Backbone as CSV, one residue per row, in Angstrom:
resi,resn,N_x,N_y,N_z,CA_x,CA_y,CA_z,C_x,C_y,C_z
1,UNK,0.843,-1.180,0.000,0.000,0.000,0.000,0.886,1.241,0.000
2,UNK,0.608,2.139,-0.899,1.410,3.343,-1.027,0.961,4.375,0.000
3,UNK,1.941,5.023,0.589,1.620,6.012,1.612,0.992,7.243,0.969
4,UNK,0.126,7.878,1.736,-0.629,9.005,1.214,0.193,10.291,1.185
5,UNK,1.056,10.474,2.168,1.731,11.757,2.337,3.213,11.716,1.977
6,UNK,3.633,10.833,1.111,5.053,10.682,0.813,5.613,11.945,0.160
7,UNK,4.931,12.460,-0.849,5.422,13.653,-1.540,5.418,14.868,-0.614
8,UNK,4.400,14.980,0.224,4.332,16.104,1.150,5.471,16.053,2.156
9,UNK,5.761,14.854,2.662,6.860,14.717,3.623,8.199,15.035,2.986
10,UNK,8.430,14.530,1.787,9.696,14.799,1.110,9.858,16.276,0.790
11,UNK,8.782,16.922,0.368,8.833,18.353,0.078,9.127,19.154,1.345
12,UNK,8.479,18.801,2.448,8.729,19.507,3.705,10.157,19.284,4.198
13,UNK,10.675,18.081,4.068,12.053,17.816,4.492,13.038,18.616,3.642
14,UNK,12.819,18.657,2.334,13.677,19.453,1.456,13.597,20.935,1.817
15,UNK,12.399,21.426,2.075,12.206,22.824,2.460,12.893,23.132,3.788
16,UNK,12.821,22.208,4.721,13.481,22.393,6.015,14.991,22.518,5.837
17,UNK,15.572,21.659,5.023,17.019,21.702,4.800,17.423,23.021,4.142
18,UNK,16.678,23.431,3.124,16.994,24.682,2.423,16.863,25.875,3.354
19,UNK,15.778,25.928,4.134,15.582,27.053,5.044,16.645,27.081,6.138
20,UNK,17.042,25.928,6.605,18.065,25.868,7.656,19.402,26.411,7.142
21,UNK,19.795,25.991,5.970,21.049,26.471,5.385,20.958,27.966,5.074
22,UNK,19.830,28.390,4.523,19.652,29.805,4.184,19.664,30.684,5.430
23,UNK,19.057,30.219,6.501,19.010,31.017,7.724,20.402,31.229,8.294
24,UNK,21.222,30.195,8.316,22.584,30.361,8.809,23.412,31.230,7.867
25,UNK,23.164,31.132,6.578,23.851,32.003,5.628,23.448,33.454,5.791
26,UNK,22.188,33.698,6.086,21.704,35.065,6.258,22.160,35.694,7.570
27,UNK,22.589,34.900,8.517,23.091,35.463,9.771,24.284,36.382,9.533
28,UNK,25.036,36.123,8.492,26.200,36.946,8.164,25.763,38.317,7.641
29,UNK,24.690,38.324,6.842,24.287,39.556,6.165,23.250,40.363,6.936
30,UNK,22.189,39.734,7.369,21.098,40.485,7.974,20.422,39.637,9.051
31,UNK,20.443,40.135,10.260,19.814,39.423,11.369,18.297,39.381,11.209
32,UNK,17.729,40.458,10.685,16.272,40.528,10.495,15.787,39.422,9.557
33,UNK,16.436,39.280,8.396,16.030,38.257,7.434,16.327,36.854,7.949
34,UNK,17.405,36.721,8.695,17.733,35.416,9.269,16.657,34.977,10.253
35,UNK,16.163,35.906,11.074,15.102,35.573,12.025,13.806,35.202,11.306
36,UNK,13.514,35.884,10.208,12.315,35.557,9.426,12.429,34.147,8.845
37,UNK,13.596,33.821,8.304,13.798,32.494,7.716,13.793,31.424,8.804
38,UNK,14.363,31.724,9.980,14.308,30.770,11.092,12.859,30.533,11.529
39,UNK,12.026,31.569,11.500,10.614,31.406,11.847,9.917,30.497,10.834
40,UNK,10.205,30.703,9.555,9.643,29.823,8.525,10.132,28.388,8.697
41,UNK,11.392,28.249,9.066,11.968,26.938,9.339,11.208,26.255,10.482
42,UNK,10.947,26.987,11.536,10.203,26.438,12.670,8.798,26.016,12.287
43,UNK,8.150,26.819,11.470,6.792,26.488,11.026,6.791,25.203,10.203
44,UNK,7.770,25.051,9.306,7.808,23.844,8.488,8.135,22.601,9.322
45,UNK,8.961,22.764,10.357,9.249,21.632,11.246,7.978,21.205,11.974
46,UNK,7.209,22.180,12.450,5.947,21.863,13.135,4.980,21.178,12.175
47,UNK,4.893,21.663,10.941,4.012,21.026,9.950,4.429,19.582,9.676
48,UNK,5.729,19.342,9.587,6.213,17.979,9.358,5.880,17.073,10.545
49,UNK,6.059,17.588,11.748,5.715,16.792,12.933,4.228,16.472,12.978
50,UNK,3.395,17.440,12.634,1.944,17.204,12.596,1.617,16.125,11.572
51,UNK,2.282,16.177,10.425,2.050,15.169,9.386,2.460,13.781,9.856
52,UNK,3.621,13.677,10.533,4.059,12.392,11.066,3.092,11.868,12.129
53,UNK,2.632,12.731,13.009,1.697,12.314,14.064,0.378,11.859,13.462
54,UNK,-0.122,12.614,12.483,-1.381,12.258,11.830,-1.278,10.884,11.160
55,UNK,-0.153,10.651,10.477,0.044,9.371,9.809,0.177,8.229,10.818
56,UNK,0.871,8.465,11.917,1.035,7.421,12.942,-0.298,7.069,13.588
57,UNK,-1.131,8.070,13.852,-2.448,7.797,14.430,-3.308,6.971,13.474
58,UNK,-3.184,7.257,12.173,-3.928,6.482,11.183,-3.435,5.032,11.166
59,UNK,-2.110,4.836,11.237,-1.562,3.480,11.271,-2.013,2.748,12.526
60,UNK,-2.036,3.435,13.636,-2.452,2.828,14.898,-3.910,2.374,14.818
61,UNK,-4.745,3.200,14.204,-6.155,2.840,14.049,-6.302,1.611,13.162
62,UNK,-5.496,1.529,12.097,-5.544,0.365,11.210,-5.053,-0.888,11.929
63,UNK,-4.031,-0.758,12.790,-3.527,-1.906,13.539,-4.589,-2.418,14.509
64,UNK,-5.349,-1.538,15.108,-6.386,-1.954,16.043,-7.499,-2.731,15.338
65,UNK,-7.782,-2.375,14.084,-8.830,-3.067,13.346,-8.405,-4.481,12.956
66,UNK,-7.140,-4.683,12.712,-6.646,-5.981,12.262,-5.875,-6.683,13.379
67,UNK,-6.504,-6.812,14.498,-5.876,-7.439,15.652,-6.035,-8.961,15.538
68,UNK,-4.926,-9.682,15.534,-4.989,-11.132,15.399,-4.305,-11.828,16.572
69,UNK,-4.383,-11.262,17.742,-3.728,-11.852,18.916,-4.457,-13.092,19.436
70,UNK,-5.721,-13.258,19.078,-6.477,-14.394,19.613,-6.292,-15.675,18.795
71,UNK,-5.469,-15.660,17.781,-5.280,-16.856,16.950,-4.225,-17.745,17.522
């Protein structure tokens, strides 16, 4: 079964890496822009965590439906 959020997770991970590198690069030039990029980085990390939690809860619900411990 193919996962539903694979492309979204990969896109968020790529965005997190780019924002993290850009934020440290911007620290040299402008603290204001670096803080803005760090804020965006934080938001994308939270979105990725929410996506992982949502997917795990769905897997947990599916595991409960297919319980075969009584066999």
